[in-house]
C-alpha positions, 0 to 999 in steps of 0.5 A, spaced: 486 445 473 485 442 466 484 446 460 476 448 459 473 451 453 471 458 453 465 461 450 468 462 444 471 455 444 464 453 445 461 456 439 467 454 435 465 447 437 458 448 435 460 450 428 464 445 427 460 440 429 454 443 425 458 443 419 461 436 420 453 434 420 452 438 414 457 435 410 456 428 412 448 429 410 451 432 403 455 426 402 460 432 400 467 435 401 465 442 400 465 444 408 471 441 409 474 448 409 470 449 416 471 443 419 478 442 419 480 449 421 476 448 427 478 442 429 486 443 428 485 450 432 481 447 438 486 441 438 492 447 438 489 451 443 488 444 448 495 442 447 498 449 448 493 451 455 494 444 457 502 445 457 502 451 461 505 451 468 504 456 474 510 461 473 514 464 479 512 471 481 516 476 484 512 483 487 516 489 486 513 493 492 512 500 493 515 504 499 511 503 505 506 510 506 501 513 509 493 512 508 490 515 502 497 515 498 496 511 491 503 507 489 505 502 484 506 495 484 510 491 479 509 483 478 515 480 475 514 473 472 519 468 471 520 460 469 516 455 473 520 453 479 519 446 476 521 446 469 517 440 467 517 442 460 511 447 460 510 453 456 514 459 460 510 465 455 503 465 455 497 469 454 493 470 460 488 475 465 492 477 471 488 478 478 491 480 484 488 479 491 490 484 496 489 485 503 483 488 506 485 495 508 488 496 500 485 498 494 488 494 488 485 492 481 478 491 480 479 488 473 483 483 470 489 485 467 491 482 460 498 480 459 503 476 455 506 472 462 513 471 461 515 476 456 513 483 460 511 485 467 505 487 470 504 493 473 498 495 477 496 501 482 494 500 490 491 505 494 493 505 502 486 505 506 488 502 513 494 502 517 498 496 518 502 491 515 498 489 509 499 483 504 500 483 496 498 477 493 497 471 491 496 472 484 490 468 479 492 467 472 487 465 467 491 462 461 488 462 454 491 460 447 492 464 441 485 464 439 482 464 446 478 457 445 481 454 452 482 457 458 486 454 465 486 457 472 492 458 476 494 460 482 501 463 484 501 463 492 507 468 492 506 474 497 509 480 500 507 486 504 507 493 505 507 498 512 501 503 511 502 508 516 496 513 519 495 519 515 498 525 517 495 531 518 498 539 518 500 541 525 499 549 526 506 552 527 503 556 534 501 549 537 508 546 535 512 552 538 508 552 544 510 544 545 518 546 546 517 553 547 517 551 555 523 546 554 527 552 551 527 556 557 534 558 559 537 556 552 540 562 549 540 564 542 546 565 538 543 570 534 549 571 529 548 564 527 542 563 522 537 557 521 531 558 517 525 562 515 518 560 518 512 563 518 510 568 524 507 567 530 504 571 536 510 573 541 515 573 535 519 580 536 519 584 531 526 585 530 526 578 527 521 580 521 525 578 514 522 584 511 525 582 504 521 575 504 515 578 507 514 583 502 514 577 497 508 573 501 502 574 503 504 572 510 509 575 515 516 571 515 521 571 521 528 569 521 530 563 526 536 563 529 540 557 531 540 555 539 547 555 543 545 548 546 541 542 544 533 543 545 530 538 550 526 532 547 518 533 547 515 526 549 509 524 546 504 519 550 498 516 550 493 510 550 486 509 549 480 508 553 474 502 551 467 503 553 467 498 558 473 502 562 479 497 559 485 500 555 486 497 548 492 495 545 495 498 538 490 494 534 484 496 538 483 490 542 482 491 549 486 488 554 481 486 559 474 482 557 468 485 556 462 484 561 457 482 556 458 478 549 453 483 546 457 488 547 464 485 545 463 487 537 461 494 539 467 495 544 472 493 539 469 497 533 470 503 539 477 501 541 479 500 534 477 507 532 480 510 538 486 507 537 486 509 529 485 516 531 491 516 537 496 513 531 493 519 526 495 524 532 501 522 534 505 521 527 502 527 525 505 531 532 511 527 531 513 528 524 511 536 525 516 536 530 522 533 527 521 538 521 521 543 526 528 540 529 526 538 535 527 531 538 521 526 540 520 520 544 514 516 543 511 512 548 505 508 546 502 501 548 505 499 542 512 501 544 517 506 545 521 510 540 526 515 540 528 519 534 532 526 532 532 530 526 538 530 521 539 522 523 542 519 517 537 517 511 530 517 513 531 512 519 530 518 524 523 519 521 521 512 520 522 510 527 516 514 530 512 511 525 513 504 526 509 503 533 503 506 529 502 502 523 
């Protein structure tokens, strides 16, 4: 886009024209001190902005996260992809477009493009793979007289997982207690401390820690044999009786066109709730040291606690994004 006058530039141009007209009418040079500087500033501003080329942009994306989390994204600007002699450093208002499901900056960010990175906060609102970018730049000259719009069509993506809710310890233990039948305990091998749940033996109460807290704390011992896996399986039902996929779209058609939008909305909400419950339960069980299998329409994954890095914890989340 060609350079355009800003409001300040239009005011400066109007002042210059009035001053020039007054000087010509008076037949003197007293107003040259206004006319000449304005003309020089306008000419310099136009040349400066016209030489600006769209830079390259690299998104330094944050880590994937859960709905409700806020992360920082950094934009690093480089020289133009095709070096045509344009300016590599200039003042600009930076606007970043973000995908639906993300909350990004609402106001432009003033920055010296090419000399400093730009950082902004983004909040995860909906699960799924979400896009960051493209980037819009409104370049201006140093006087703010001209501006030029540039679009840098560089994007990147982050994965947003469903929100994680706390799962009561009593409910978690009930899930894998049945799997632990006939598994003997090697009581000499201490594992960890945890909060008391109904059914725990009095002899397992850790009195020293309990005295320091407002809740009863018990000792847990490692099992001689590995605890069996807990399988989490589920699906969603739409109002028409069909089943929905990971994005909430029904696999079958709907009977009436007028009900299509309502069915898609209901099935999407059901899919979100399924994903939220599954990720909360799976990660809670992994925190307890219990391997899990997740079986959903979007796919099947298995994870075990203690796997290298975060891989074990990431796997149950992948089909839920």
